[in-house]
C-alpha angles and dihedrals in degrees: 000000000000121000119243096241092057093053092046091048092050092050091048092049091048092049091047092049091048092050091048093049093048092049092062093245095106094126145341111304093006113124125173109203125181115268090226113129117216124217131191118200099172124112130274107245118215127194129176132224114230095027118254125247116255095250101065130108115229118196129176145169141178121254138026116298094011125148110249119229125202117273125202122232114253131203107242138003126237134289104017099310123129125201125193110246095022130258140268118235115209110198119216090240139090129326091026098057118092123219112300093008120129126201095242102102095259093115107077100177125088127190111214124191124183122187130184118233090262091057096258111148113237100170132013115161148121115241136189110242111232113237132202113210124198103217119216136194130071093292099023092260096135129071117246139175116332140191137192116259124213112287109218113204125194105243094227100046114127102165133080117257 
């Protein structure tokens, strides 16, 4: 017959091992992150440095080789920032989505075109949208929810980044 302490010790070791395995700390280099996929359906926010004159046309779209559509100037960017001259919000919706691009935050490139009133091109480039990620897990080792940050474009850039 088994003694009571041996059974209790075995149950405690099994429970501790199970808890350790479920926590993602089962061994060196082994991380168990949630299988949850995160989406972001908010707009890309574009600001210019230096600020643009009032009489320019700003167009933008998501994805390489897309056809830019005009974007209206907004008042303020996101999350407590302020930019002189305002910002332009590009929604992740038609007509701003390129072919094969979905409005879920997975496309991280934005084509921005700025033309003066006389048709002179001031900016025409593709830019990587900065992203803020909220890390999860005990030590921040897992990706979590994310959002686009304000993309600041140099007002005299003509090349593709």
